[in-house]
C-alpha positions as CSV (number, residue, x, y, z in Angstrom):
1,M,140.5,169.4,24.3
2,I,137.5,167.5,23.0
3,G,136.2,164.9,25.4
4,E,133.9,161.9,24.8
5,A,130.2,162.4,24.4
6,T,128.2,161.2,27.3
7,A,124.6,160.2,28.0
8,D,122.6,162.3,30.4
9,P,121.7,160.0,33.3
10,S,118.5,161.9,34.1
11,P,116.2,163.0,31.3
12,R,115.1,166.6,31.3
13,R,111.4,165.7,31.1
14,R,109.3,162.8,32.1
15,A,106.3,163.4,29.8
16,S,103.8,160.6,29.2
17,L,104.1,158.7,26.0
18,E,100.8,160.0,24.8
19,V,102.0,163.6,25.2
20,L,105.3,162.7,23.4
21,R,103.4,161.0,20.6
22,A,101.1,164.0,20.2
23,E,104.1,166.4,19.9
24,A,105.7,164.0,17.4
25,A,102.5,163.8,15.3
26,D,102.5,167.6,15.2
27,E,106.1,167.6,14.1
28,R,105.4,165.0,11.4
29,S,102.5,167.0,10.1
30,V,104.7,170.0,9.7
31,L,107.2,168.0,7.8
32,V,104.5,166.7,5.5
33,E,103.1,170.2,4.9
34,E,106.5,171.7,4.1
35,R,107.1,169.0,1.5
36,L,103.6,169.4,0.0
37,R,104.1,173.2,-0.2
38,A,107.4,172.6,-2.0
39,G,105.5,170.7,-4.6
40,E,106.7,167.2,-3.8
41,D,104.6,164.2,-4.5
42,P,103.4,162.5,-1.2
43,W,103.6,159.1,-2.9
44,E,107.3,159.6,-3.2
45,F,108.2,161.1,0.2
46,M,105.8,159.6,2.8
47,S,107.7,156.4,3.1
48,Q,110.9,158.3,3.7
49,L,109.5,160.2,6.7
50,P,110.0,158.8,10.2
51,S,107.0,157.4,12.0
52,V,105.5,159.1,15.0
53,D,107.3,156.7,17.4
54,E,110.6,157.2,15.5
55,I,110.3,160.9,16.0
56,V,109.5,160.4,19.7
57,V,112.7,158.2,20.0
58,L,114.8,160.8,18.1
59,L,113.5,163.6,20.3
60,L,114.2,161.7,23.5
61,R,117.6,160.7,22.2
62,S,118.5,164.3,21.4
63,E,117.6,165.4,24.9
64,R,119.8,162.8,26.5
65,I,123.0,163.2,24.5
66,L,125.3,165.8,26.1
67,P,128.0,167.9,24.3
68,P,130.7,168.1,23.0
69,H,129.6,165.5,20.5
70,A,125.9,166.0,20.6
71,V,125.7,166.4,16.8
72,R,127.7,163.3,16.0
73,P,127.8,160.9,18.9
74,D,129.6,157.6,18.3
75,H,127.6,154.4,18.0
76,E,128.3,153.3,21.5
77,V,126.8,156.5,23.1
78,S,123.9,156.4,20.7
79,D,123.1,152.8,21.4
80,R,123.4,153.3,25.2
81,V,121.0,156.2,25.0
82,L,118.5,154.3,22.9
83,R,118.6,151.4,25.3
84,R,117.9,153.7,28.2
85,I,114.9,155.0,26.3
86,V,113.5,151.5,26.3
87,D,114.0,151.3,30.0
88,D,112.0,154.5,30.5
89,Y,109.3,153.9,27.7
90,P,108.9,150.1,27.2
91,Q,106.2,150.7,24.6
92,L,108.8,152.1,22.3
93,A,111.0,149.0,22.4
94,P,110.0,147.7,18.9
95,T,110.9,151.1,17.4
96,V,114.1,151.4,19.3
97,W,115.2,147.9,18.4
98,S,114.5,148.6,14.7
99,M,116.6,151.8,15.0
100,L,119.5,149.8,16.5
101,E,119.8,147.7,13.4
102,P,122.2,148.8,10.7
103,A,121.3,152.2,9.1
104,E,119.0,152.2,6.1
105,P,120.8,154.3,3.4
106,E,117.6,155.8,2.0
107,R,116.5,157.2,5.3
108,A,118.8,160.1,6.1
109,W,117.3,160.8,9.5
110,T,118.3,157.5,11.0
111,P,120.2,158.1,14.4
112,R,122.8,155.4,13.6
113,V,126.3,156.5,13.0
114,R,127.9,154.8,10.1
115,R,130.8,152.7,11.3
116,D,134.1,153.0,9.4
117,A,134.9,149.9,7.4
118,A,138.4,149.1,8.6
């Protein structure tokens, strides 16, 4: 039986925001390098990549969502986790609030789950 996804009440790590941003900057540079090596034009793809703070939020979010729906949590679980990130890292609040807005269709990495139109 598949249960509901839950948010982890205690994060696995409590790294400083500077450390998290450094890790995210490294991750972003890898994404850029992969796309450049594939022959893509940076003028076309740079605006599609998440910012360093967006990567930090995505990494923190992925650490805090527990199975069985860790791949596709519903919007309520995702929103709750994102709000908890703001509590732990207030400097990320503007980034989190922008990620809580409706999904941008051209940015496939967005953490929002599309809500069914019913």
